[in-house]
C-alpha positions in Angstrom: 106.5 108.9 -48.8 109.4 111.0 -49.4 108.7 114.5 -50.9 110.0 115.1 -54.8 111.0 118.5 -56.1 110.3 118.8 -59.4 109.9 121.8 -61.9 106.9 122.7 -63.4 108.2 125.5 -65.8 111.3 127.6 -67.0 111.7 130.7 -69.2 113.9 133.1 -69.8 114.1 136.5 -71.6 116.5 136.6 -75.3 119.8 137.7 -74.4 121.2 141.1 -75.2 124.3 142.5 -75.5 126.0 143.9 -72.4 126.6 147.7 -73.9 124.8 150.6 -74.6 122.6 149.8 -77.1 122.2 146.1 -76.7 118.7 144.5 -76.9 117.8 144.9 -73.2 120.0 147.7 -72.3 117.0 150.3 -72.1 115.0 147.6 -69.5 115.6 148.4 -65.6 117.0 145.3 -64.1 113.7 145.2 -61.9 111.6 145.2 -64.6 113.7 143.0 -66.7 113.4 140.2 -63.8 110.0 140.8 -63.1 108.7 139.8 -66.6 109.9 136.8 -66.4 108.1 136.1 -62.4 104.9 137.4 -64.2 105.3 135.2 -67.3 106.1 131.8 -65.5 103.0 132.6 -63.2 100.3 133.9 -65.8 101.6 131.0 -68.5 100.8 128.0 -65.4 97.2 130.0 -64.2 99.2 130.0 -60.9 97.8 132.0 -57.8 101.0 134.2 -56.9 99.6 134.6 -53.6 100.5 130.6 -53.1 104.0 131.2 -53.4 106.0 130.6 -50.4 109.3 132.6 -51.4 111.2 133.8 -54.6 114.9 133.2 -54.5 117.2 135.2 -57.4 120.7 135.5 -58.3 122.4 138.5 -58.8 126.1 139.3 -59.0 126.7 143.1 -58.9 124.4 143.7 -56.3 125.0 147.5 -56.7 122.8 150.6 -58.2 120.2 149.7 -60.0 120.3 146.1 -58.6 120.6 147.0 -55.5 118.5 147.1 -52.4 117.5 142.9 -52.4 116.3 143.5 -56.5 114.3 140.1 -56.1 112.2 141.5 -53.7 111.9 144.6 -55.6 111.0 142.3 -58.5 108.3 140.5 -56.8 106.4 143.8 -56.1 107.2 144.9 -59.7 105.4 141.9 -60.7 102.3 142.4 -58.8 102.6 139.6 -56.8 100.7 139.9 -53.2 102.9 142.0 -50.7 103.0 138.5 -48.6 105.2 136.9 -51.3 108.8 137.2 -50.1 112.0 137.4 -51.6 115.8 137.7 -51.6 119.0 137.8 -53.7 122.1 135.9 -53.2 125.2 135.7 -54.8 127.5 132.5 -55.5 128.8 134.4 -58.3 128.5 133.2 -61.8 126.5 130.4 -59.8 124.3 132.9 -58.2 120.9 131.5 -59.8 121.7 127.6 -59.8 122.4 128.2 -56.3 118.6 129.7 -56.1 117.7 126.6 -57.6 119.2 124.7 -55.4 118.0 126.5 -52.0 114.5 126.6 -53.4 114.5 122.5 -53.9 116.0 122.2 -50.5 113.5 124.1 -49.2 110.6 122.0 -50.7 112.3 118.9 -50.2 112.7 119.6 -46.3 108.6 120.5 -46.4 109.6 124.1 -45.5 108.2 125.3 -48.9 105.5 124.0 -51.5 105.7 126.8 -54.3 109.2 128.7 -54.8 110.4 130.2 -58.0 114.3 130.3 -58.7 115.2 133.1 -60.9 118.1 135.4 -61.6 119.0 138.7 -63.3 121.8 140.8 -65.0 121.8 143.9 -66.8 125.6 144.3 -67.6 124.8 147.0 -69.8 123.6 149.4 -67.2 125.5 147.8 -64.0 129.3 147.7 -65.1 130.9 144.2 -64.0 133.0 144.5 -61.1 131.1 147.7 -60.1 130.2 146.5 -57.0 133.6 146.6 -56.0 135.0 149.9 -57.4 137.6 151.6 -55.3 137.4 148.6 -52.7 139.6 146.2 -51.4 137.4 142.8 -51.6 139.9 140.8 -50.2 141.4 142.1 -46.6 145.0 141.4 -45.0 144.4 137.7 -44.0 143.5 136.7 -47.5 146.4 138.5 -49.3 148.8 136.5 -46.3 147.7 133.0 -47.5 147.8 134.0 -51.0 151.3 136.1 -50.9 151.7 136.0 -54.7 148.1 137.5 -55.2 144.7 136.4 -56.6 143.5 137.2 -60.3 140.8 137.7 -62.3 138.8 135.1 -63.9 140.4 136.0 -67.9 143.6 135.1 -66.1 142.4 132.0 -64.8 141.1 131.1 -68.0 144.8 131.2 -69.4 146.3 129.7 -66.4 144.0 126.8 -67.1 144.4 126.7 -70.9 148.5 126.3 -70.5 148.1 123.9 -67.6 145.8 121.5 -70.4 147.8 122.6 -73.4 145.0 124.2 -75.4 146.2 125.8 -78.2 144.6 129.2 -79.4 143.2 126.8 -82.6 141.8 124.4 -80.3 139.8 127.6 -78.5 138.7 129.0 -81.3 137.3 126.3 -82.7 135.7 125.2 -79.6 134.3 129.2 -79.5 133.1 128.4 -83.6 130.9 125.3 -82.2 129.5 127.2 -79.7 128.2 129.9 -82.4 127.3 126.7 -85.1 125.5 125.2 -82.4 123.2 127.8 -81.2 123.0 129.2 -84.5 121.4 125.7 -85.7 119.1 125.8 -82.7 118.1 129.3 -83.1 117.0 128.8 -86.9 115.4 125.2 -86.1 113.2 127.3 -83.3 114.7 125.1 -80.4 114.4 128.1 -78.3 110.5 128.8 -79.1 109.5 127.1 -75.9 111.8 128.7 -73.6 112.1 132.5 -75.0 109.5 134.4 -73.7 108.9 138.1 -74.5 110.0 141.2 -73.1 107.6 144.3 -72.6 108.4 147.0 -75.0 111.0 144.6 -77.2 109.9 143.3 -80.2 112.5 140.5 -80.6 112.9 137.0 -79.5 116.2 136.4 -80.6 119.2 135.9 -78.5 121.2 139.1 -80.0 124.7 137.5 -79.1 124.6 134.4 -81.4 126.4 135.2 -84.5 126.3 132.5 -87.1 128.9 131.8 -89.7 131.5 132.1 -87.2 134.6 130.2 -87.8 137.8 129.7 -86.1 139.3 131.4 -88.9 137.4 134.4 -88.1 138.3 134.4 -84.4 142.0 133.7 -85.1 142.4 137.8 -85.8 141.6 138.9 -82.3 143.7 140.0 -79.7 144.2 138.8 -76.1 141.9 140.3 -73.9 144.1 139.9 -70.4 147.5 140.8 -70.7 149.1 143.2 -69.2 152.8 144.1 -68.8 152.9 143.1 -64.8 150.5 139.8 -65.7 153.0 138.9 -68.6 156.0 139.5 -66.2 154.4 137.4 -63.3 153.4 134.6 -65.6 156.2 134.1 -68.1 154.8 130.9 -69.2 151.5 132.0 -70.9 151.2 133.2 -74.2 148.0 134.8 -73.7 145.5 132.8 -75.9 142.0 134.1 -74.7 140.2 136.2 -76.4 136.8 138.2 -76.5 136.0 135.6 -79.4 136.6 132.5 -77.7 135.1 133.8 -74.2 131.4 134.6 -73.0 130.3 138.3 -74.0 128.9 140.5 -71.3 125.0 139.9 -71.5 121.9 141.5 -70.5 119.2 139.0 -69.3 116.5 137.4 -66.7 115.5 134.0 -66.3 113.4 132.0 -63.8 112.1 127.9 -63.1 108.7 127.2 -61.2 109.8 124.4 -58.3 107.4 122.8 -56.4 106.6 119.6 -54.0 105.0 117.0 -56.8 102.0 116.8 -54.2 101.4 120.4 -54.9 101.7 120.3 -58.6 99.1 117.5 -58.5 96.6 119.3 -55.9 97.1 122.5 -58.6 96.8 120.0 -61.7 100.0 121.2 -63.1 102.3 118.5 -64.9 106.0 118.8 -63.3 108.5 118.9 -66.4 111.5 117.4 -64.4 112.5 116.5 -60.7 115.8 117.3 -58.8 117.8 113.8 -58.4 121.3 115.5 -57.3 122.9 118.7 -56.6 126.0 120.2 -55.0 128.7 123.0 -54.7 132.8 122.7 -54.1 135.3 125.2 -53.5 138.6 125.0 -55.6 141.8 126.4 -55.9 141.2 130.4 -56.3 144.1 130.8 -58.7 142.6 128.1 -60.6 139.3 129.7 -59.7 137.5 127.9 -62.8 137.9 124.2 -62.2 135.5 123.5 -59.9 133.1 122.0 -62.6 135.6 118.9 -62.7 135.2 117.5 -58.7 131.6 119.2 -58.9 130.7 117.0 -61.5 132.0 114.0 -60.3 130.8 114.3 -56.7 127.2 115.2 -58.3 127.2 112.0 -59.9 128.0 109.9 -57.2 125.5 111.7 -54.9 122.7 110.6 -57.5 124.2 107.2 -58.1 125.0 107.8 -61.6 127.6 107.6 -64.3 128.5 109.3 -67.4 127.3 106.9 -69.3 123.6 107.6 -67.8 123.9 111.4 -68.8 122.0 112.4 -71.8 122.8 116.0 -72.1 125.5 118.7 -70.2 125.1 122.1 -69.4 128.7 123.1 -68.7 128.9 126.7 -68.6 131.2 128.4 -71.6 132.4 131.4 -69.5 135.8 130.5 -71.2 136.6 127.7 -74.1 139.2 126.5 -71.6 136.9 125.6 -68.8 134.5 123.2 -70.8 137.7 121.8 -72.7 139.8 121.0 -69.5 136.4 119.8 -68.0 136.1 117.1 -71.2 139.6 116.3 -70.9 139.3 115.1 -67.3 135.9 113.6 -67.2 135.9 111.6 -70.5 132.5 112.7 -71.5 130.8 112.9 -74.5 131.6 116.1 -76.3 128.1 115.3 -78.7 126.5 115.6 -75.0 128.2 118.9 -74.4 126.1 122.2 -75.0 124.0 120.6 -77.8 122.3 123.9 -78.3 125.6 126.0 -78.0 126.7 127.5 -74.7 127.6 131.0 -73.1 130.5 131.8 -75.6 127.3 132.4 -78.0 124.2 132.5 -75.9 125.8 135.2 -73.6 126.6 134.9 -69.4 124.4 137.5 -67.8 126.3 136.3 -64.7 122.9 136.3 -62.0 120.6 135.0 -64.9 123.4 132.2 -66.1 122.0 129.5 -63.6 118.4 129.7 -64.3 119.1 130.2 -67.9 121.1 126.9 -68.5 118.5 125.1 -66.4 116.0 126.4 -68.9 118.0 125.2 -71.8 118.5 121.7 -70.5 115.0 121.1 -69.5 114.0 122.0 -73.0 116.7 120.2 -74.6 115.6 116.7 -72.5 112.2 116.9 -73.6 113.3 117.6 -77.4 115.4 114.4 -77.5 113.4 112.1 -75.0 116.7 112.2 -72.6 116.2 111.4 -69.2 119.2 112.7 -67.2 121.1 115.9 -67.9 123.6 117.3 -65.9 124.3 121.3 -65.2 127.9 122.8 -63.8 129.2 126.2 -63.4 132.4 127.6 -62.3 132.4 130.5 -60.2 134.5 133.3 -59.1 136.6 132.7 -56.1 137.2 129.3 -57.0 133.7 127.4 -56.2 131.3 125.0 -58.7 127.8 124.0 -58.6 126.4 120.9 -59.9 123.1 119.6 -60.5 121.6 116.5 -61.8 117.7 116.6 -63.1 115.4 114.0 -64.4 112.9 114.2 -67.2 109.4 113.3 -65.8 
């Protein structure tokens, strides 16, 4: 009988603003990640000695997030010393890739129990600090792209221009994210996924702003325009603002993944199974568009169509990304990020993959849906996509 990789549990911290004074800014990122590792084994009465590996995502692997933060968190959580841990970087999709690697290890018979997880403390480890003062590209990339590459904000601007999204559309989508997240928060929809952080009283996501409207967002200035970029891209009218972008965020999340056989042996009830996963590369100038081919590729691998999918989690790095995804896929907008997305719930880079997975599992359970599709755009022009099936 073929092996199945199943999700037994998923948890996340509340998200905090990624700046000094934010909800989680006083927590060392090792301790933040250790907290969700400790919680996920305790609430499933799992002996951590049985865990074959812990695979974590983190983007800015420098300073307090250096020296293999996942291994450090394993030790900080009190797991036995024989339990290993490794940290990977697939940019924004790091912990989604961690979940894929965990499931693949189970499917291959090389592991029975793996925790996939992720963390980012953007209040304590500044975005981009891992490349500060260095050239991350080298001469050969610069030869291949002589006009130069750009940051993700400029890519979001290029996407908005290419698909013709005006400022009003971008702000309206951002307001939708806050509206849905606030409604989910008010209804207690996050109660089963958000777990306490020692020393923090709140279980409420700090980045959600109830009452946000497109009109209130309309007064914000463009975030990524500079004189040299305006000269290089005269076609852009600079529509991407802090309001229609995901905010800097602190957070951690984890997924307990194992073989169906081991779950049965341990008396644990799986919540979902992995049906398919993929990763693609895309144009590094329009680096956020990979979610479009990744979605079609993972659907083909699973033998499914958009009609089969009950909920989508498409990371809202910037409003132009899910809007372009909708325009190209023709998916039902009502199924897209039904509990709000990263514009409201934040984008703690290394944590976002397993955070989206956590929310997707709980959404399927709450609605009785069967299939969920998660996809994440990534720096450098890549995207992961995953399909899960509720059990």
